[in-house]
C-alpha positions in Angstrom: 43.0 74.3 -38.6 44.5 77.6 -37.6 45.1 79.6 -34.5 47.7 79.1 -31.8 46.8 80.4 -28.4 49.3 82.1 -26.1 47.8 81.2 -22.8 48.0 77.8 -21.1 44.4 77.0 -22.0 43.4 73.4 -22.6 39.9 74.2 -23.9 38.3 77.4 -25.1 34.7 77.8 -26.2 33.5 81.1 -27.6 29.9 82.1 -28.2 28.9 78.6 -29.1 25.4 78.1 -30.5 23.8 74.7 -31.0 20.3 74.3 -32.3 18.1 71.2 -33.0 15.4 72.3 -35.5 13.9 75.3 -33.7 15.2 74.4 -30.3 18.3 76.4 -29.0 20.3 73.9 -27.0 23.4 76.2 -26.5 22.9 79.9 -26.5 26.2 81.8 -26.9 28.1 79.7 -24.4 31.7 80.6 -23.6 34.1 78.6 -21.4 37.8 78.5 -20.7 39.5 75.6 -19.0 43.1 75.9 -17.9 45.6 73.1 -18.6 45.6 70.7 -15.7 42.3 72.1 -14.3 39.3 70.0 -13.2 36.3 72.0 -14.4 32.7 71.2 -13.5 29.5 71.9 -15.4 26.2 71.6 -13.4 22.6 72.2 -14.2 19.3 70.5 -14.3 18.3 68.1 -17.1 18.0 69.9 -20.4 20.2 72.8 -19.4 22.7 72.1 -22.2 25.6 70.7 -20.2 25.9 67.3 -22.1 25.2 69.1 -25.4 28.2 71.3 -24.7 30.5 68.3 -24.1 29.2 66.5 -27.2 29.8 69.7 -29.3 33.3 69.8 -28.1 33.8 66.1 -28.9 32.4 66.5 -32.4 29.4 64.4 -31.7 27.1 67.4 -32.1 27.6 70.1 -34.7 27.6 73.7 -33.5 25.9 76.3 -35.6 28.3 79.1 -34.8 31.1 80.1 -32.3 34.7 79.1 -31.9 36.4 76.0 -30.4 40.1 75.7 -29.5 41.6 72.6 -27.9 45.2 72.5 -26.8 46.0 75.6 -28.8 44.4 74.5 -32.1 41.1 75.8 -33.6 38.5 73.3 -34.7 35.4 73.8 -36.9 32.0 72.2 -36.3 32.7 69.2 -38.5 34.4 65.9 -37.9 37.6 65.8 -35.8 40.9 64.4 -37.0 43.1 61.8 -35.3 45.2 64.4 -33.6 42.0 65.7 -31.8 41.2 62.2 -30.5 44.8 61.8 -29.3 44.3 64.9 -27.2 40.6 64.6 -26.2 38.7 61.5 -25.0 35.2 61.2 -23.6 33.7 58.9 -20.9 30.0 58.5 -21.2 27.3 58.2 -18.6 26.1 54.7 -19.5 28.7 52.0 -19.2 26.1 49.5 -20.7 25.6 51.5 -23.9 29.2 52.7 -24.5 30.8 49.3 -24.9 30.2 47.1 -27.9 28.5 43.9 -26.5 30.1 41.6 -29.1 33.6 42.7 -28.6 36.0 41.4 -25.9 37.7 43.9 -23.6 40.9 43.1 -25.6 39.2 44.1 -28.8 37.7 47.3 -27.2 41.2 48.4 -26.1 43.0 47.2 -29.2 40.9 49.1 -31.7 42.0 52.7 -30.8 45.6 51.6 -30.6 45.5 50.2 -34.1 43.6 53.2 -35.5 46.3 55.6 -34.1 49.2 53.4 -35.0 50.6 52.6 -31.6 53.1 49.8 -31.1 53.8 47.6 -28.0 50.1 46.9 -27.9 50.2 44.1 -25.4 52.1 46.2 -22.9 49.7 49.1 -23.4 46.6 47.0 -22.9 48.1 45.3 -19.7 49.0 48.7 -18.3 45.6 50.2 -19.1 43.8 47.3 -17.3 46.2 47.7 -14.3 45.6 51.4 -14.1 41.9 51.0 -13.7 42.2 48.2 -11.1 41.4 45.3 -13.4 43.8 42.4 -13.9 44.8 40.5 -17.0 41.9 38.1 -16.3 39.5 40.6 -17.6 41.2 41.0 -21.0 39.2 38.4 -22.9 35.8 38.8 -21.3 32.8 40.3 -23.0 31.1 43.4 -21.6 28.0 41.5 -20.7 30.2 39.5 -18.3 31.1 42.6 -16.4 29.4 44.6 -13.7 28.4 48.2 -14.3 31.4 49.4 -12.3 33.8 47.1 -14.2 32.3 48.3 -17.5 32.9 51.9 -16.6 36.5 51.0 -15.6 37.0 49.5 -19.1 35.5 52.7 -20.7 38.0 54.8 -18.7 40.8 52.5 -19.7 39.8 52.9 -23.4 39.8 56.6 -23.0 43.2 56.7 -21.2 44.9 54.2 -23.5 45.6 56.9 -26.2 47.3 59.1 -23.5 45.0 62.1 -24.0 45.5 65.4 -22.3 41.8 66.2 -21.8 39.0 63.9 -20.5 35.4 64.9 -21.1 33.3 63.2 -18.4 29.6 63.1 -18.9 27.9 62.0 -15.7 30.5 59.2 -15.4 29.1 57.7 -12.2 25.4 58.5 -12.2 24.4 55.1 -13.6 26.3 53.3 -10.9 25.4 52.2 -7.4 26.4 54.7 -4.7 29.0 52.2 -3.3 30.7 52.0 -6.7 30.5 55.7 -7.5 33.2 56.7 -5.0 35.6 54.0 -6.4 35.2 55.4 -9.9 35.7 59.0 -8.8 38.8 58.1 -6.8 40.1 56.2 -9.9 39.6 59.2 -12.1 41.1 61.6 -9.5 44.2 59.4 -9.3 44.5 59.2 -13.1 44.3 63.0 -13.3 47.1 63.4 -10.8 49.3 60.7 -12.3 48.9 62.0 -15.9 48.4 65.7 -15.2 45.1 65.5 -17.1 42.6 68.3 -17.7 39.0 67.3 -16.8 35.7 68.8 -17.9 33.1 67.0 -15.9 29.3 67.3 -16.3 27.1 66.3 -13.4 23.7 67.1 -11.9 25.3 66.4 -8.5 27.0 69.3 -6.8 28.5 67.0 -4.2 30.4 65.1 -7.0 31.5 68.4 -8.6 32.6 69.8 -5.3 34.8 66.7 -4.6 36.3 66.5 -8.1 36.5 70.1 -9.5 38.1 73.4 -8.8 35.7 75.6 -10.7 32.2 75.1 -11.8 30.0 76.6 -14.5 26.2 76.7 -13.7 24.0 76.2 -16.8 20.3 76.9 -17.3 18.3 76.8 -20.5 21.4 76.6 -22.8 23.2 79.5 -21.1 26.0 79.7 -18.5 24.4 81.6 -15.5 27.8 82.0 -13.7 31.2 80.4 -13.3 32.6 80.3 -9.7 35.3 78.5 -7.7 34.0 75.5 -5.9 34.9 77.0 -2.6 32.5 79.9 -3.4 29.6 77.4 -3.4 30.4 76.4 0.2 30.7 80.0 1.3 27.5 80.9 -0.6 29.6 83.5 -2.5 27.6 83.4 -5.8 25.3 85.8 -7.5 22.6 83.8 -9.2 19.5 82.7 -7.5 19.4 79.7 -9.7 22.8 78.6 -8.3 21.2 78.8 -4.8 18.3 76.7 -5.9 20.6 74.0 -7.3 22.6 74.0 -4.1 19.5 73.5 -2.0 18.3 70.7 -4.2 21.6 68.9 -4.3 21.4 66.5 -1.3 24.5 65.8 0.7 26.5 68.7 -0.8 29.9 69.1 0.8 33.5 69.7 -0.1 35.1 66.2 -0.2 
């Protein structure tokens, strides 16, 4: 790993290309996210937004391009422990992202052991408290939890390593509307408390407008444009595709 960046940039993607067989999922995508920023990525299904997050996280390989996270350059291959101390990801499906045969205690313990943390009991208790779940949840299994509770555990597992960057892939879309706001508020509070950098993917411009400061609009594996969220409200954007997304997104408003 080489390359130290001079600007306060948490995440930099340059000309990233991802292909699956003949299909081009990301086509020369470039993104810069500032330290402490909450950055949104929107687009219809198949636009490449989740592929971008997964390529950053090392879950998808990228064919070419450059990736730098917290001032360090990373190749397309597997990430090291230092990467995962810096970057954690919260997935869309709280039912699929937690191992059904592990207790909450085991789910939270595993990353701490892998990364050599001490005072494990204190850290687990603090993580549960931070996501609004008490010690009574520690020895439950994921099938004993509601969808909202599972997503809180997934967030606790991501935060327990004290990362600097959270990648959020539709973190509330699988939840009931009444629970979505609670999870978004929880994430927003965690960001403020920890000075986290967020990169959030969503198909919902209302969610992005509430959570993010800038937004990249993706279509067919490319970034159409990147604008401040306020520009969406004021209709100060250039791409007709952005206008179509705005019209299609019900209940759009700045929260």
